[in-house]
N, C-alpha and C positions, 0 to 999 in steps of 0.2 A: 823256715823250711829246712829239711834235711837234704843235703847234697852230698853225694858220694865223694867227689874230689873238687870242692869249690875253688881250691887254689890254682886249678888249671884254667879257669875262666879268664878271658882276655880283659875283663873289667875289674880284676882283683888288684888290690894294693896291699902290700904287707904293712901292717901296723905293729910295731914292736915297741911298746912302752918301756921307758926306763924304770918305771915304777907304777904302782897302782895303789889306790886306797878305797876301801869300802867302809861306809859308816851307816849306822841306822839306829832307829829307836822305834819300838812298837808298844802299843797299849792295847789291852784287851779287857773289856768289861763283859761279864756274863751273869745271868741269873738262872739258877736251877732251883725252883721251889718244890714244894710238896705236890702241887697241882700238875695238870697236864701241860701247862705252858712253860716254855723256856725261851731265852733270847740271848744273843751275843752281838757285840759291836767291837770292831777293831780298827785301829788306825796305825799305819806304818809310814815313817819318813825314812827315806834312805837316799844315799848319794854314793855313786861309784865313779871315780875319777881316774883317768890314766894320765901319766906324765909323758907326752909325746913331743919330742923336740923342744923341751923346756916349757911347753904350754900345758895347762890343765884342761883336759878334754873329757866330757862325759862319755862313759863307756856305752856301747850300743844298747845294752839292756838296762841302763840306768832308769829307774822308775821312781821318781821323786816322792809321790804320794800314793798310798794305797788304802782303800777303805773297804771294810767288809761288814755286813750285817746279816743276821739270820733270826728267823722266828720259827719255832717248832711247837707243834701240838702232838703229844704222844699219850695214847691210852694203851690198854693192854694189847689190843689187836691191831690198832691203827697208829700210824705216825705220818704226819704231814709237815713238810718243811718248805719254807720260802727263804732263799738267800739272795743277796745282792753283793756283787764285787765291782769295784771301780779302781782304775789306776790311771795316772797321768800318762801322756803319750811318751813313747820311746824316742830317743834322739835319732836324727837322720841328717844326712848331708845332701845339699842341693847343688849340683854342678851347674855351671853356665857354659854356653858355647860362645866362642869368639872366632872371628874370621881375620886371619893375618893377610892383609892386602899385599904385603911385600912378597910373601911366598905363595899366596893364592890357596893356602890350606886352611881348613877348619881345625880348630883345637878345642879341647875340653878343659875348662878350668874346674877342678874338683871343688873349689871353694873351701871354706872353713869346715873341718871335720866335726860332725855332729852338732852343728850350731843351731839347727832347727829341731822341731819335734813333730811327731805324728799327732793326730787327734787323740784325746782322752778316750778311754774305753770303759764301758759299763755292761755288766751281764746280770740279768735277773734269771734265777733258776728255781725250779719247782720240783718237789718229789713227794709222792704218796706211796706209802708202804702198808701192806696188809699181811698179818701173820695168821697162819692156820696151824693149829695144834694137831699133830699126828700122833699115833700110838707111841713111837719111840723118838720122835724128832719134831722139828718145827719147819714149816715151809713158809718162806717169805716171798711175796710177789710184790713188785713195785713198778711204778711208772715214773720216769724222769723226763723233764723238759729242760734242756740247757739253753741259755741265752734266749729266753722267751720273747724278748723285744726285737730279736734279730739284728743286734748291733754287730758290726764287723770290725775286728781288731786290726788296725793298720799295722803292717809288719815290715814291709819292704817295698822297694821301688825298682822298676825297670825303666830303661830309657831308650829312646830312638832319636837319631839325629837327622834333621832334614837340612840340606844345603840347596839354596837356589840363588845362583849368581854369587853375590857377596853377602847374602843373608844366611845366617845359621840359626836354626831353632832346635831346642831340645824338647821333646815330648816326654813327659813323665807319667808313668802309669803306676799308681799306688796300688799295691796288692794287699789283700786282707786275709786273715785267718777266719 
């Protein structure tokens, strides 16, 4: 999500990597024949790592595997397409809450940065297009349905802390796009 000044939030921690490395490999197969049918299939492997305090940590938008596929039927006036995209879950950090009996204060241990991952995401999309020939131009009218299966891409988390006596609990709310 876009935030105007995210650095002013009280829960922000500056992450200044000494270095970063991005690597990847992508394959694409596609068929476009003489007939109305065409298809494509892609696979991408990528890895984005930051060097933070001498440790290799996956960057927050590291997406290890991505797969895409599409099927298209196209005639002179009609075009129908069905596409599917998948990616593995993005890295996330899970903090823990602890109670310091000596001070009587609750503390948050941020835990290992980006050590866990959100769920994988898959989106099935559909598009139908109709062309109408006009005297000096062409009018295209289309219908699109994105994410037909209604999957929600886990993107970020918000937390609330509950303290009861010497018990501290963190409630995690996973937000989705």
